[in-house]
C-alpha beads as a LAMMPS data file, in Angstrom:
LAMMPS data file: protein, C-alpha beads

275 atoms
274 bonds

1 atom types
1 bond types

-500.0 500.0 xlo xhi
-500.0 500.0 ylo yhi
-500.0 500.0 zlo zhi

Masses

1 110.0

Atoms # bond

1 1 1 -66.578 -248.586 416.838
2 1 1 -68.365 -246.686 419.632
3 1 1 -70.893 -244.394 417.965
4 1 1 -73.198 -241.661 419.218
5 1 1 -75.350 -243.785 421.577
6 1 1 -72.286 -245.363 423.198
7 1 1 -70.505 -242.030 423.521
8 1 1 -73.634 -240.302 424.821
9 1 1 -74.139 -243.099 427.368
10 1 1 -70.542 -242.578 428.481
11 1 1 -71.032 -238.810 428.638
12 1 1 -74.103 -239.127 430.822
13 1 1 -72.315 -241.509 433.160
14 1 1 -69.334 -239.176 433.542
15 1 1 -71.382 -235.998 433.823
16 1 1 -73.516 -237.412 436.629
17 1 1 -70.462 -238.279 438.721
18 1 1 -67.588 -235.866 438.111
19 1 1 -68.985 -232.551 436.816
20 1 1 -68.393 -229.970 439.522
21 1 1 -65.520 -231.968 441.010
22 1 1 -61.794 -231.301 441.107
23 1 1 -59.381 -233.287 438.966
24 1 1 -56.610 -234.441 441.286
25 1 1 -54.406 -236.119 438.675
26 1 1 -54.163 -237.623 435.205
27 1 1 -51.826 -240.579 434.819
28 1 1 -50.883 -241.410 431.244
29 1 1 -49.392 -244.884 430.829
30 1 1 -49.185 -244.762 427.041
31 1 1 -48.852 -241.471 425.164
32 1 1 -49.168 -242.789 421.609
33 1 1 -52.776 -242.873 420.438
34 1 1 -54.039 -241.669 417.055
35 1 1 -52.281 -238.458 418.039
36 1 1 -49.807 -238.187 420.929
37 1 1 -51.286 -237.328 424.316
38 1 1 -49.816 -233.975 425.455
39 1 1 -46.793 -234.642 427.649
40 1 1 -47.737 -231.989 430.232
41 1 1 -51.415 -232.900 430.540
42 1 1 -51.292 -233.546 434.283
43 1 1 -49.639 -230.208 434.967
44 1 1 -52.181 -228.471 432.724
45 1 1 -55.269 -229.882 434.471
46 1 1 -54.266 -230.859 438.006
47 1 1 -56.357 -229.009 440.587
48 1 1 -58.947 -227.661 438.151
49 1 1 -62.686 -228.314 438.481
50 1 1 -64.599 -229.996 435.675
51 1 1 -67.428 -227.660 434.689
52 1 1 -69.359 -229.980 432.387
53 1 1 -69.036 -233.144 430.336
54 1 1 -70.315 -232.452 426.817
55 1 1 -70.349 -234.284 423.485
56 1 1 -70.036 -233.356 419.821
57 1 1 -70.516 -236.263 417.448
58 1 1 -68.329 -239.079 418.787
59 1 1 -66.078 -236.725 420.768
60 1 1 -66.371 -236.329 424.541
61 1 1 -65.655 -232.755 425.609
62 1 1 -64.599 -232.269 429.237
63 1 1 -64.926 -228.560 429.840
64 1 1 -62.666 -226.741 432.283
65 1 1 -62.418 -223.000 432.854
66 1 1 -59.197 -222.757 430.832
67 1 1 -59.992 -225.180 428.020
68 1 1 -61.520 -228.451 426.888
69 1 1 -60.172 -231.993 427.117
70 1 1 -61.149 -233.850 423.931
71 1 1 -61.543 -237.625 424.201
72 1 1 -62.307 -240.031 421.370
73 1 1 -62.872 -243.731 422.085
74 1 1 -61.416 -244.912 418.786
75 1 1 -62.400 -248.329 417.419
76 1 1 -62.875 -250.231 420.663
77 1 1 -62.186 -247.892 423.567
78 1 1 -64.240 -247.384 426.706
79 1 1 -64.132 -245.409 429.936
80 1 1 -65.108 -247.165 433.160
81 1 1 -65.225 -246.266 436.813
82 1 1 -62.782 -248.113 439.068
83 1 1 -62.188 -248.427 442.797
84 1 1 -59.218 -246.461 444.188
85 1 1 -56.061 -248.522 443.890
86 1 1 -57.648 -251.106 441.591
87 1 1 -55.113 -253.027 439.504
88 1 1 -54.573 -251.777 435.981
89 1 1 -56.054 -253.952 433.258
90 1 1 -54.287 -254.565 429.973
91 1 1 -54.832 -251.542 427.709
92 1 1 -55.731 -249.194 430.612
93 1 1 -53.763 -246.290 429.145
94 1 1 -55.062 -243.179 430.951
95 1 1 -56.345 -242.689 434.510
96 1 1 -58.542 -239.742 435.497
97 1 1 -58.500 -239.243 439.269
98 1 1 -61.107 -236.846 440.664
99 1 1 -61.745 -235.923 444.277
100 1 1 -64.750 -238.277 444.366
101 1 1 -64.139 -240.953 441.724
102 1 1 -61.606 -242.552 439.415
103 1 1 -62.073 -243.496 435.750
104 1 1 -59.825 -245.258 433.254
105 1 1 -59.625 -245.097 429.484
106 1 1 -59.091 -248.564 428.038
107 1 1 -58.226 -248.645 424.333
108 1 1 -56.845 -251.940 422.959
109 1 1 -56.059 -250.576 419.497
110 1 1 -55.026 -247.072 420.590
111 1 1 -57.047 -245.508 417.744
112 1 1 -58.644 -243.068 420.177
113 1 1 -57.435 -239.663 421.283
114 1 1 -56.868 -237.529 424.368
115 1 1 -56.153 -233.942 423.342
116 1 1 -56.139 -230.536 425.021
117 1 1 -57.770 -227.435 423.514
118 1 1 -56.808 -224.278 425.461
119 1 1 -59.587 -221.682 425.762
120 1 1 -57.238 -218.987 424.480
121 1 1 -57.084 -220.693 421.055
122 1 1 -60.798 -220.104 420.418
123 1 1 -64.172 -221.818 420.632
124 1 1 -63.986 -225.595 420.835
125 1 1 -66.482 -225.918 417.964
126 1 1 -63.888 -224.395 415.644
127 1 1 -61.405 -227.183 416.410
128 1 1 -60.296 -228.991 413.277
129 1 1 -61.835 -232.266 414.492
130 1 1 -65.264 -230.702 415.075
131 1 1 -65.640 -227.864 412.590
132 1 1 -66.908 -229.955 409.668
133 1 1 -69.232 -232.298 411.544
134 1 1 -72.859 -232.487 410.508
135 1 1 -75.834 -231.552 412.645
136 1 1 -76.657 -233.484 415.813
137 1 1 -79.593 -235.871 415.236
138 1 1 -81.508 -234.585 418.272
139 1 1 -81.012 -230.944 417.328
140 1 1 -84.419 -229.364 416.542
141 1 1 -82.921 -228.149 413.263
142 1 1 -82.479 -231.735 412.102
143 1 1 -85.789 -232.171 410.288
144 1 1 -87.013 -234.234 407.363
145 1 1 -86.925 -231.097 405.200
146 1 1 -83.305 -230.434 406.200
147 1 1 -82.346 -234.037 405.430
148 1 1 -84.058 -233.894 402.026
149 1 1 -82.367 -230.614 401.159
150 1 1 -78.921 -231.912 402.136
151 1 1 -79.360 -235.097 400.085
152 1 1 -80.048 -233.191 396.862
153 1 1 -77.433 -233.791 394.146
154 1 1 -75.756 -236.531 396.196
155 1 1 -75.299 -239.492 393.863
156 1 1 -73.613 -241.807 396.355
157 1 1 -75.605 -244.582 397.996
158 1 1 -77.716 -243.389 400.919
159 1 1 -75.971 -245.750 403.368
160 1 1 -72.585 -244.286 402.418
161 1 1 -73.893 -240.728 402.734
162 1 1 -75.324 -241.387 406.196
163 1 1 -71.970 -242.765 407.357
164 1 1 -70.044 -239.735 406.090
165 1 1 -71.139 -237.627 409.072
166 1 1 -71.205 -234.333 407.170
167 1 1 -75.014 -234.158 407.074
168 1 1 -75.903 -235.703 410.421
169 1 1 -73.576 -237.226 413.002
170 1 1 -74.081 -240.407 414.968
171 1 1 -75.663 -242.678 412.368
172 1 1 -72.936 -245.328 412.520
173 1 1 -72.749 -248.591 410.643
174 1 1 -75.243 -250.555 412.734
175 1 1 -77.613 -247.622 413.092
176 1 1 -77.559 -246.809 409.384
177 1 1 -78.574 -250.358 408.445
178 1 1 -81.270 -250.410 411.107
179 1 1 -82.621 -246.958 410.202
180 1 1 -82.839 -247.803 406.499
181 1 1 -84.696 -251.014 407.336
182 1 1 -87.205 -249.112 409.482
183 1 1 -87.668 -246.610 406.645
184 1 1 -87.946 -249.379 403.998
185 1 1 -85.195 -247.791 401.874
186 1 1 -82.641 -249.846 399.954
187 1 1 -79.119 -248.947 401.169
188 1 1 -77.883 -248.806 397.545
189 1 1 -80.394 -246.109 396.532
190 1 1 -78.804 -242.876 395.306
191 1 1 -79.207 -240.357 398.123
192 1 1 -80.337 -237.553 395.821
193 1 1 -83.210 -239.613 394.421
194 1 1 -84.990 -240.015 397.774
195 1 1 -88.231 -238.039 397.880
196 1 1 -89.334 -235.776 400.717
197 1 1 -91.950 -238.343 401.768
198 1 1 -89.305 -241.040 402.053
199 1 1 -86.974 -238.602 403.857
200 1 1 -89.725 -238.134 406.430
201 1 1 -89.706 -241.889 407.040
202 1 1 -85.919 -241.961 407.193
203 1 1 -85.738 -239.003 409.564
204 1 1 -88.209 -240.662 411.917
205 1 1 -86.376 -243.999 411.625
206 1 1 -83.020 -242.425 412.543
207 1 1 -84.471 -240.855 415.679
208 1 1 -86.302 -244.042 416.678
209 1 1 -83.206 -246.186 416.159
210 1 1 -80.870 -243.891 418.093
211 1 1 -83.378 -243.442 420.922
212 1 1 -83.771 -247.216 421.222
213 1 1 -79.997 -247.598 421.410
214 1 1 -79.725 -244.884 424.057
215 1 1 -82.408 -246.546 426.158
216 1 1 -80.394 -249.774 426.048
217 1 1 -77.007 -248.173 426.734
218 1 1 -75.455 -248.550 423.301
219 1 1 -74.640 -251.433 421.019
220 1 1 -71.841 -250.922 418.548
221 1 1 -69.660 -253.655 420.025
222 1 1 -70.985 -256.879 421.498
223 1 1 -68.665 -256.322 424.450
224 1 1 -69.141 -252.558 424.709
225 1 1 -68.954 -251.480 428.346
226 1 1 -70.336 -248.243 429.799
227 1 1 -68.885 -246.175 432.613
228 1 1 -70.624 -248.326 435.227
229 1 1 -69.224 -251.554 433.792
230 1 1 -72.521 -252.753 432.296
231 1 1 -72.521 -254.205 428.797
232 1 1 -74.680 -252.547 426.129
233 1 1 -77.649 -254.681 425.127
234 1 1 -79.136 -253.040 422.030
235 1 1 -77.172 -255.229 419.623
236 1 1 -78.504 -258.382 421.255
237 1 1 -82.114 -257.271 421.738
238 1 1 -83.193 -254.842 419.038
239 1 1 -81.185 -255.312 415.822
240 1 1 -83.565 -256.279 413.019
241 1 1 -81.065 -256.765 410.186
242 1 1 -77.522 -256.009 411.331
243 1 1 -75.343 -259.147 411.484
244 1 1 -78.319 -261.308 410.525
245 1 1 -77.304 -262.361 407.000
246 1 1 -79.252 -265.417 405.895
247 1 1 -81.751 -265.201 408.739
248 1 1 -85.427 -264.522 407.965
249 1 1 -86.623 -260.917 407.965
250 1 1 -88.840 -260.362 410.985
251 1 1 -91.447 -258.702 408.715
252 1 1 -91.604 -260.890 405.588
253 1 1 -89.311 -263.877 406.321
254 1 1 -87.094 -263.150 403.287
255 1 1 -83.422 -263.981 404.098
256 1 1 -81.426 -260.897 405.112
257 1 1 -78.740 -259.941 402.579
258 1 1 -75.225 -258.735 403.374
259 1 1 -73.237 -256.504 401.014
260 1 1 -70.095 -254.393 401.386
261 1 1 -70.312 -250.631 400.911
262 1 1 -67.254 -248.492 401.400
263 1 1 -65.482 -251.412 403.106
264 1 1 -68.301 -251.641 405.671
265 1 1 -70.879 -254.415 406.020
266 1 1 -74.459 -253.495 405.147
267 1 1 -77.461 -255.659 405.978
268 1 1 -80.941 -255.286 404.493
269 1 1 -84.090 -257.133 403.444
270 1 1 -84.270 -257.316 399.607
271 1 1 -88.063 -257.523 399.741
272 1 1 -88.923 -254.899 402.372
273 1 1 -86.219 -252.563 401.016
274 1 1 -86.575 -253.010 397.269
275 1 1 -86.159 -249.328 396.381

Bonds

1 1 1 2
2 1 2 3
3 1 3 4
4 1 4 5
5 1 5 6
6 1 6 7
7 1 7 8
8 1 8 9
9 1 9 10
10 1 10 11
11 1 11 12
12 1 12 13
13 1 13 14
14 1 14 15
15 1 15 16
16 1 16 17
17 1 17 18
18 1 18 19
19 1 19 20
20 1 20 21
21 1 21 22
22 1 22 23
23 1 23 24
24 1 24 25
25 1 25 26
26 1 26 27
27 1 27 28
28 1 28 29
29 1 29 30
30 1 30 31
31 1 31 32
32 1 32 33
33 1 33 34
34 1 34 35
35 1 35 36
36 1 36 37
37 1 37 38
38 1 38 39
39 1 39 40
40 1 40 41
41 1 41 42
42 1 42 43
43 1 43 44
44 1 44 45
45 1 45 46
46 1 46 47
47 1 47 48
48 1 48 49
49 1 49 50
50 1 50 51
51 1 51 52
52 1 52 53
53 1 53 54
54 1 54 55
55 1 55 56
56 1 56 57
57 1 57 58
58 1 58 59
59 1 59 60
60 1 60 61
61 1 61 62
62 1 62 63
63 1 63 64
64 1 64 65
65 1 65 66
66 1 66 67
67 1 67 68
68 1 68 69
69 1 69 70
70 1 70 71
71 1 71 72
72 1 72 73
73 1 73 74
74 1 74 75
75 1 75 76
76 1 76 77
77 1 77 78
78 1 78 79
79 1 79 80
80 1 80 81
81 1 81 82
82 1 82 83
83 1 83 84
84 1 84 85
85 1 85 86
86 1 86 87
87 1 87 88
88 1 88 89
89 1 89 90
90 1 90 91
91 1 91 92
92 1 92 93
93 1 93 94
94 1 94 95
95 1 95 96
96 1 96 97
97 1 97 98
98 1 98 99
99 1 99 100
100 1 100 101
101 1 101 102
102 1 102 103
103 1 103 104
104 1 104 105
105 1 105 106
106 1 106 107
107 1 107 108
108 1 108 109
109 1 109 110
110 1 110 111
111 1 111 112
112 1 112 113
113 1 113 114
114 1 114 115
115 1 115 116
116 1 116 117
117 1 117 118
118 1 118 119
119 1 119 120
120 1 120 121
121 1 121 122
122 1 122 123
123 1 123 124
124 1 124 125
125 1 125 126
126 1 126 127
127 1 127 128
128 1 128 129
129 1 129 130
130 1 130 131
131 1 131 132
132 1 132 133
133 1 133 134
134 1 134 135
135 1 135 136
136 1 136 137
137 1 137 138
138 1 138 139
139 1 139 140
140 1 140 141
141 1 141 142
142 1 142 143
143 1 143 144
144 1 144 145
145 1 145 146
146 1 146 147
147 1 147 148
148 1 148 149
149 1 149 150
150 1 150 151
151 1 151 152
152 1 152 153
153 1 153 154
154 1 154 155
155 1 155 156
156 1 156 157
157 1 157 158
158 1 158 159
159 1 159 160
160 1 160 161
161 1 161 162
162 1 162 163
163 1 163 164
164 1 164 165
165 1 165 166
166 1 166 167
167 1 167 168
168 1 168 169
169 1 169 170
170 1 170 171
171 1 171 172
172 1 172 173
173 1 173 174
174 1 174 175
175 1 175 176
176 1 176 177
177 1 177 178
178 1 178 179
179 1 179 180
180 1 180 181
181 1 181 182
182 1 182 183
183 1 183 184
184 1 184 185
185 1 185 186
186 1 186 187
187 1 187 188
188 1 188 189
189 1 189 190
190 1 190 191
191 1 191 192
192 1 192 193
193 1 193 194
194 1 194 195
195 1 195 196
196 1 196 197
197 1 197 198
198 1 198 199
199 1 199 200
200 1 200 201
201 1 201 202
202 1 202 203
203 1 203 204
204 1 204 205
205 1 205 206
206 1 206 207
207 1 207 208
208 1 208 209
209 1 209 210
210 1 210 211
211 1 211 212
212 1 212 213
213 1 213 214
214 1 214 215
215 1 215 216
216 1 216 217
217 1 217 218
218 1 218 219
219 1 219 220
220 1 220 221
221 1 221 222
222 1 222 223
223 1 223 224
224 1 224 225
225 1 225 226
226 1 226 227
227 1 227 228
228 1 228 229
229 1 229 230
230 1 230 231
231 1 231 232
232 1 232 233
233 1 233 234
234 1 234 235
235 1 235 236
236 1 236 237
237 1 237 238
238 1 238 239
239 1 239 240
240 1 240 241
241 1 241 242
242 1 242 243
243 1 243 244
244 1 244 245
245 1 245 246
246 1 246 247
247 1 247 248
248 1 248 249
249 1 249 250
250 1 250 251
251 1 251 252
252 1 252 253
253 1 253 254
254 1 254 255
255 1 255 256
256 1 256 257
257 1 257 258
258 1 258 259
259 1 259 260
260 1 260 261
261 1 261 262
262 1 262 263
263 1 263 264
264 1 264 265
265 1 265 266
266 1 266 267
267 1 267 268
268 1 268 269
269 1 269 270
270 1 270 271
271 1 271 272
272 1 272 273
273 1 273 274
274 1 274 275
């Protein structure tokens, strides 16, 4: 599933090209995603200028003067730039045609979303999909002290808590395993038992892991493609434990262990991450 680094990479690619440009048309070839795409979306947006391309968690927010277009990439979706008149690929479900460029949303499983939030209904941050999201990891308010405070009285495993997204967004399945390895914390450890000192290590590890992914253009899927058509490389180059079950830990050579937590695969080193 595309997580924060993939979505942020997509946001940056879109923002650099189409912010400040007029949307000429939206062509919807399949309306049924996680929620139906509004039937009158082209009429709603045609001729308006995109003011900015923003992000909240895993949601892309295309801001217009009269509202915000919310886009979620689902389990395996991507947005890529195409040449005018280029043939549609299988699963190209929505086309965004601006006065200077064309982009297409490709979503094989159709678990994503394309929704419209009119400005008259209130601030976009109050939208039901965004209102309960945790803090952004690069927000100055996301500190080790904040993380420690929010983990208090949480008895669930720290890996599960990180994935919940109600404390901090963007620490997806790969990034949670990698961050916990960097911090030398066992993914099964009860979140509320982690000391402030260990939270400082975890906080730093989260930022380091996400920054590394951003520098590489994202990683969540081996075939993840950014807006320019390039494939993300973080998964191939930087992953220390994720998807490496049975292989030697790069620190101590102990075989990496795989377990299932909340129906998601977790990878860790049983020696480096004993506690």
